[in-house]
N, C-alpha and C positions, 0 to 999 in steps of 0.2 A: 701399415702393418710393420711391426718391429719385433726384433728378437735380440737376446743377449749375444754379443759377439764373444768369441772364444779365444783361446791361447794368448798370443802376444798382445792382443788388443785389450786385455784386462777387463775393465768394467765398461768399456765403450758400448754404446747402443748402435747397432747397425740397422739401417732401415731401407725399405723400398717404398716408393711413392706410387700408389695406384693412379692411373691416368684419370679415373672418374672421381677422385677424391677432391675435397676442398683444398687440400694442400698442394695439389698439382696445378694450381693456377699459373698462368704465364707470369714470370717475374722479370724485373728489370734490375740489372746490376750495373751501375755506372762504372765506366772504365777510366782510361787515362787521357790526359790532354794531348792534343795533336801538336804539330809544329810545322811552321812554314818551310823549314829546310827539307821536310819529307814530301814536298809537293813536286809533281811532274806536270807542269802546265800543259804541254802538248797532248799528253795522254789523259789529262784531267783525273789524275790519281793522287791519293794522299796515303801515306803510311802512318799507321797508328797501332796502339796496343789496346785490344778490346777487353783483356782480363789479365789479372796477375794473381799470384799466390797470397797477396797481402790480405789482411782482415779488412772487410768492407764496413761501412757505417751501420749496416744492419747486424753487425757482430758475427758474420758468417765468412767462410772461405770457400772458394771454388778452386780446386786443384787444376792446374793446366791440363793434366792428364784426363780430367773429366770430360774434355771436349773430344777425345780421340775416337771413341767408338762410333760417333755419329757425324764427325766432321766431314767425311767424304760425301755423305748423302746431302749435307747442307750445301757444300760447294757444287754438287751436281744438280741442285735445284736452281731456282732463280736467285738464291743467295741474297735476299733483300737487304739493302742498306736504306734505312728509313729515317724519317725526320722526327726526332724526339719521341719515339715509340708511339707515334700516331698511326694506328693501323687503318683508320677510316676517317676521311675528311667529311665534315658535315655537308659540304656542297657536292660530294661525290667525286672530287678530284683526287688523283692518286697521291699518296703520301710517300711512296718509294722515291728516293732521290738518287739511287744508283745501285751498285752491286758490290758484294765482297768478292774480290777476284783471287786473293790468295790468303791462306792462313797457315801458321806454323805453330807447333807446340814446343816450347822451350821449358827449361827446368822451372823458371819462375814467372813466365808470362806467355801470352798468346799474341804475337804480332800479326797484323793483317795489312792488306792493301785494298783500298776502297776506290772504285771508279765512279765518278759523278755523272749523272745523266744531264741532259740539257733542258729539262723542264724548268718552269718558273721557280718552283720551290727549291729545286736542286741548285739553281743558280745562286740563290740567296745564301745557301750553306757553302757553296763553292767559293763565293767571295770572301767569306769569313776564313775558310781554310787556306786560301791562296794569298791573302793579303800580306804583302811583304813587310808591312809595319805592324802586323798583328801577332798574336800568340797562338793562333790555330784554334781548333775546335776540340771537342771531347767525344769519347765513344762509350757506348753502353750496350750491354747485351740483353736481349729478351730471350728467356729460355724456360723450358719445362724441367723441373727437378726430377731425377730418376732414382738415384741412390745417394745415400749420405751416411756419415757416422757422426755420433754426437757423444760428447763426454767432456771430462775435465782436461785442462791444458796438459797436466802431467800424463794422463793416459794417452792423449792424442800425440804427444811428443814421442812416446814409446812406439806408437804405430807409424807415425809420420815425422821422422826426425828433421825433415826438410822444413818443417813449420817452426823450428826454433827461432830463426831470424824474424819472420813475420810476427810471431807472438811476442818476441822480445821488443820489437819496434812498437807494437801496439800497447805495451805496458801491462800485459795480462798477468794475473797471479796464477799460481799452480792449480788452485781450486776453481778458477773461472771455467765456465762451461761454454763450449763453442760447437756449432754445427759445421761440418766440413763436407762439401759435396764431392763425391767421387765419380759421378756420372750424370750428365745433363743432356738434354736435347736442345740445341740452339735453334731458335725460331727466326730471329733477325738481329741485326746490329744497327744501332741508331746513332746519328749525330746528335749530341746534346750540348747544352750550354755549361752546366756545372757538374763536373765529375766528382764522385766520392773518393776515388782512389787518390791517395796523396802523393804517389810517385810521379816523377816527371818522365817524359817520353825519351827514349833513346833515339837519337836522330842519325840519319845516314851520314852526314858530314863528320860527326864525331866518331863513328865506327872506324873510319879509315885511319884515325889517329889514336887508337887505343882508348876511346872514350873521352879524350881531351877536347872538349868543344871549343875552347879558346884557341887551341892550336889549329883546329880545323878551320875556324873562321879566318884566322890570319893567313893560313895557307891558301884558302879559296880567294881571299882578297888579293894576295900576291899573284895568283894565277890570272885573276881577272885583269889586273894591271898589265900583265904581259900580253894577254890576248888583245886588249884594247890597243896597245902599242903596235903589235904585229899587224892587226887589221888596218890601223891607220897608216902604217908604213906601206902596206901593200896597196892602199887606195881602195880596198874593197868596200869600206864604209866609213867615210870621213867624219860622219857625225855620231859614230857609235859611242864615243865617250860622253856625249851630251844626252844620249837617249837611254835611260835606265831600263826601259822595257826591252830594247834591243839587246842590252847587256845581259839580261836574264836569259834571253833566247840563246845567245852565244854560249853562256855558261852551261845551259842544258845540253847543247851540242857537244861542248867540251867534255862534259862528264861521260857521255856515251862513248865518244871516240877514245878518250884516255883509257877507259875500261878495256876497250878492244886492244889498244896498243899494249897495255899492261899484260893482258892475257897472252899476247904473242911473245912478249919479252920473257915470260916465264916458261914458255915451251922449251923443251930440250932440243938440241940440234937433230937428234934422231927423229923426234916427233915432227919437227918442221920438214925434214927431208921426206916424210911420208906423203905430204900433200903437194900437189902441183900448184905453184904460185898462180894467182889470178892473172898475171901478165907474163906467163911462161912463154918462151919463144918456140917457134916451130921445131919439130923433131929434126935432129941432124946437127944442131948446135950443141955439141957435147959439153962445152964449158958451162952451159946454163941448164942442163938436164938435172933431174933429182939426183942428189948425191954429189953434184958438182961444186957445192960450197956456196952457191949464191941464192939459195932458197930463202933464207931468213931475211936478208936485205930486200929481196923482191917482195916478200909478203909484207914487211914493215913499210916499204915504200908505197904499196897499194893502200895500206891502212892509212898512212899519212895523207895520201891524196884524197881519200874519202873524208878525213878529218878537215883538210883545207876546204873541200867542197862544202861541207856542212857549215863551216864558218862564213864562207863568202856568200852563202845563200841567205844569211840572216839580214 
């Protein structure tokens, strides 16, 4: 059922998709390629982008805001992460390879975190995602369409100026007509081989350096070299430099602990003074009580000890 949109939308057609209509069938929209740098091996998680504001190869757009109304219900369900949109295996085996554990709505994309199960089929996809020599996997959403607008590029830009970039990159003419989904119901997200979205994934390492992936790679390499030398010198693991797998584990621990240390360093003296340090001395030692000036070193020392312990356990 459709009706003419009014006011600022000009001649755009606004539509609602009845659930029992042919148009309401489950759809698959390929998303973005994954990246090995977004892999957390101990947690078996991968970070990826399941959808963006870019025009897909079907000539349609899903606004990131279209996920908002029903995202909470999806995450509150079993939030299935599936294999290539295969909802039923012929032999009866499950096709779910994990779960979507986080989603966020940004201006131009929908980033997610996926946790892999330990089933046989999940393990095959996990190997592709976590391969340090590979280029990761891709992600695609399965959804029911709920609401959309349809019209020319000119009319759509008056209603949704944020589409100027995507339409320009797609090379659309002012009179080209496009369907834009404004509300959907997410059913599942799948790991797939070939994504339609032409954008590359924003990776965690690059975020720390303003999007400069080369700088991130160089910085992590320098950190790795220092960690190897420190561990070798301490005698904690004499063969760590020769064992690339152990090196990856050390770096994973490093990232977690550096994040904690960074958070502590950014706290104000007043905020640090509000918390009793983990190694606070017994009452009566006035020089070490909160407000005595030694809280920050104490908290940082405790964090550093946890950092060292994480390294030496590798």
